[in-house]
C-alpha positions, 0 to 999 in steps of 0.5 A, spaced: 109 152 298 117 151 294 119 153 287 124 146 288 120 143 284 114 141 280 108 140 284 102 138 280 102 130 277 098 130 270 096 134 266 090 135 267 092 138 274 097 142 268 091 145 264 087 147 272 093 152 273 094 155 266 086 156 267 086 159 273 092 163 272 089 167 267 082 167 271 086 170 277 090 175 273 084 178 270 081 178 277 086 181 282 083 187 285 084 193 284 090 192 279 090 199 278 090 201 271 087 194 269 081 192 266 078 188 273 073 186 277 069 194 278 072 198 272 071 197 264 073 200 259 070 203 255 069 198 249 072 193 253 069 190 259 072 185 265 068 180 262 071 180 255 077 178 259 073 171 262 071 169 255 078 170 252 081 166 258 076 161 258 076 160 249 083 159 249 083 154 254 082 148 248 089 150 244 092 149 250 089 142 251 090 140 245 098 144 244 100 140 251 096 132 249 101 134 242 107 136 246 106 130 251 105 124 245 113 126 243 117 121 244 124 125 246 132 123 246 137 127 248 139 130 242 131 131 240 130 138 237 125 142 240 123 145 234 116 140 235 113 145 240 111 149 235 109 155 239 107 159 234 101 155 232 098 156 239 100 163 238 095 163 232 090 158 234 089 161 242 089 168 238 083 166 234 080 163 239 080 168 243 077 174 238 072 169 236 070 168 242 068 176 246 068 183 242 072 187 246 078 186 242 084 185 244 084 183 251 089 177 253 094 175 247 100 177 252 097 171 256 098 168 250 105 169 249 107 168 257 104 162 258 106 158 251 113 156 252 111 156 261 106 152 259 110 147 254 116 146 259 111 144 264 108 139 260 115 135 259 117 136 266 110 132 267 111 127 261 120 126 262 118 126 271 124 132 270 120 135 276 126 140 278 127 148 278 132 148 274 129 142 269 123 146 268 128 153 267 133 148 262 126 145 258 123 153 257 130 155 254 130 150 249 124 150 247 125 158 246 132 156 242 130 152 237 123 156 235 123 156 228 122 161 222 115 158 221 114 160 229 116 167 228 111 168 222 105 164 225 108 170 231 106 176 227 100 172 223 097 172 231 098 179 232 095 182 226 089 177 227 088 180 234 088 188 231 093 191 238 093 197 240 100 201 242 105 197 238 108 203 235 113 202 229 119 200 229 126 200 224 125 193 221 120 187 220 115 192 223 108 188 223 103 194 221 108 192 215 104 188 209 111 187 207 114 184 214 112 177 213 116 177 207 122 179 210 123 175 216 122 169 211 127 172 206 131 173 212 130 167 216 129 170 223 127 165 229 122 167 233 128 168 239 130 172 233 126 176 234 123 177 240 132 179 240 131 185 235 124 187 239 126 186 247 129 193 248 122 196 247 117 191 250 117 187 256 114 180 254 120 180 248 125 181 254 122 175 258 124 170 253 132 173 250 133 172 258 128 165 260 124 169 263 127 172 268 123 177 271 117 171 271 121 167 275 126 171 279 123 178 280 116 174 280 115 169 283 120 169 289 115 175 292 109 172 290 110 166 294 113 170 299 107 175 299 102 169 299 106 166 306 106 172 309 098 174 308 096 167 306 091 172 301 091 170 295 088 177 293 094 181 296 098 177 293 097 178 286 095 186 287 103 188 291 105 182 285 103 187 280 104 193 284 112 189 285 114 188 278 110 195 275 115 198 281 121 195 278 121 196 270 118 201 266 110 198 263 112 198 255 105 199 253 106 204 257 111 207 253 109 206 247 102 209 249 105 215 253 112 214 252 117 213 257 116 219 263 109 217 263 112 210 264 117 212 270 112 216 274 108 210 273 114 206 276 115 211 282 108 211 284 108 204 284 115 203 288 111 208 294 106 203 294 110 197 296 113 201 301 107 201 305 105 194 304 100 195 298 093 192 299 095 189 305 095 196 309 089 200 310 094 206 308 096 203 303 090 200 299 087 207 299 094 210 295 092 204 291 085 205 289 088 212 288 093 211 285 087 207 279 083 212 279 089 217 276 091 212 271 083 210 269 082 218 267 087 216 261 082 212 258 087 207 258 095 210 256 096 209 262 095 201 263 100 197 265 097 192 260 104 188 259 106 188 267 099 185 268 101 179 262 106 178 265 104 176 272 099 170 268 106 167 268 108 168 275 101 166 278 101 160 273 109 157 276 106 158 283 101 154 282 106 148 278 109 149 285 105 148 289 100 154 291 094 152 295 090 158 297 
C-alpha cells in the first residue's frame, strides 16, 4: 500500500471508502473512552453511531456528484464545493435517523473536504498525493461566509455537548450568525480563530497535517506490520491520542485531564497497543478507567480524526 497515488477509479469506489471509513472507526475495538462494540453511553449506543453513518451517505453521494459535474479551469475558485451545505444537510440526516444525539458531526466535518478533494482528483485524473493535498487546501481556502453560517447552523442543529464558551462568534449565542455575516468570516477564518482549542479546526488551518502527516503513515505502517485492520485502527487511535491532547476532553474536563489521558496512551503505545497481550490488557483497563467518567473523558475528537485517516488509507489503496 502506497500513499503516492489515489488508487480508486470511480465515484462508486469513493462512496464505498466514505461509508467504510465511518463504519470501521465506529467498530474499532476497544477504543478507550469511546462508544464501541461492547460499550454504550447512558443515552447513546453503538447502534446510534451506525445509524448516523448510514444516514449521511445520500448527502455524501449528492455532494460528490454535484462537484464532479463542475468543469474546472486553471483559475477556478473552489467556492462551488459548498462545504457548508454538506455540513448542514448531513447533520440533519444524522439527527433524523437516530435518537442518540450528536454521534458523528465530527466525521462530517473531517470527511467533507477530504471527500471533495478526492472527487476532484478523480475527475481531473490528477491522483498523486500532492495533487490531492493541493485540492484539499484550495477547497478550505475558498470556503465562503455562507459556508461558515451553514457550519454554525449545522452545529446548532446537533445540540452538541462540551462546546465551552469563547469571546467571539460563540456558537451558543443567538447573535453569532449575524456577527459572522457582519464581519464576513470565511470558513478558513473561523477555523483559524478556533484552532487553538479545537483539533478539527486545527486540521482545517494546517491542511490536515495530523491526518495526513501523523495518522496516515502510522496507520499504513501498523497495518503492514500486523495485517490486522482492527489493530491498525485502535493503535492509530492510541498514537493520535498519545501525540495530541484531545480537545473534547479539554472542554469537558480540563487540560490536566487531557494530559493524563495523553500520557496513558503513550505508555500503551510503548507496549505496542492491542498487538501484544500486555498492551491489550492495558488498553482494556484504560477503557474501563475512562468510561467511569460517564463521557467526560471521551476522546471524541481523536476518533473523528481517525475517520479521516482511515478514509485516506482506503483511497490510497488499503485492502484488508
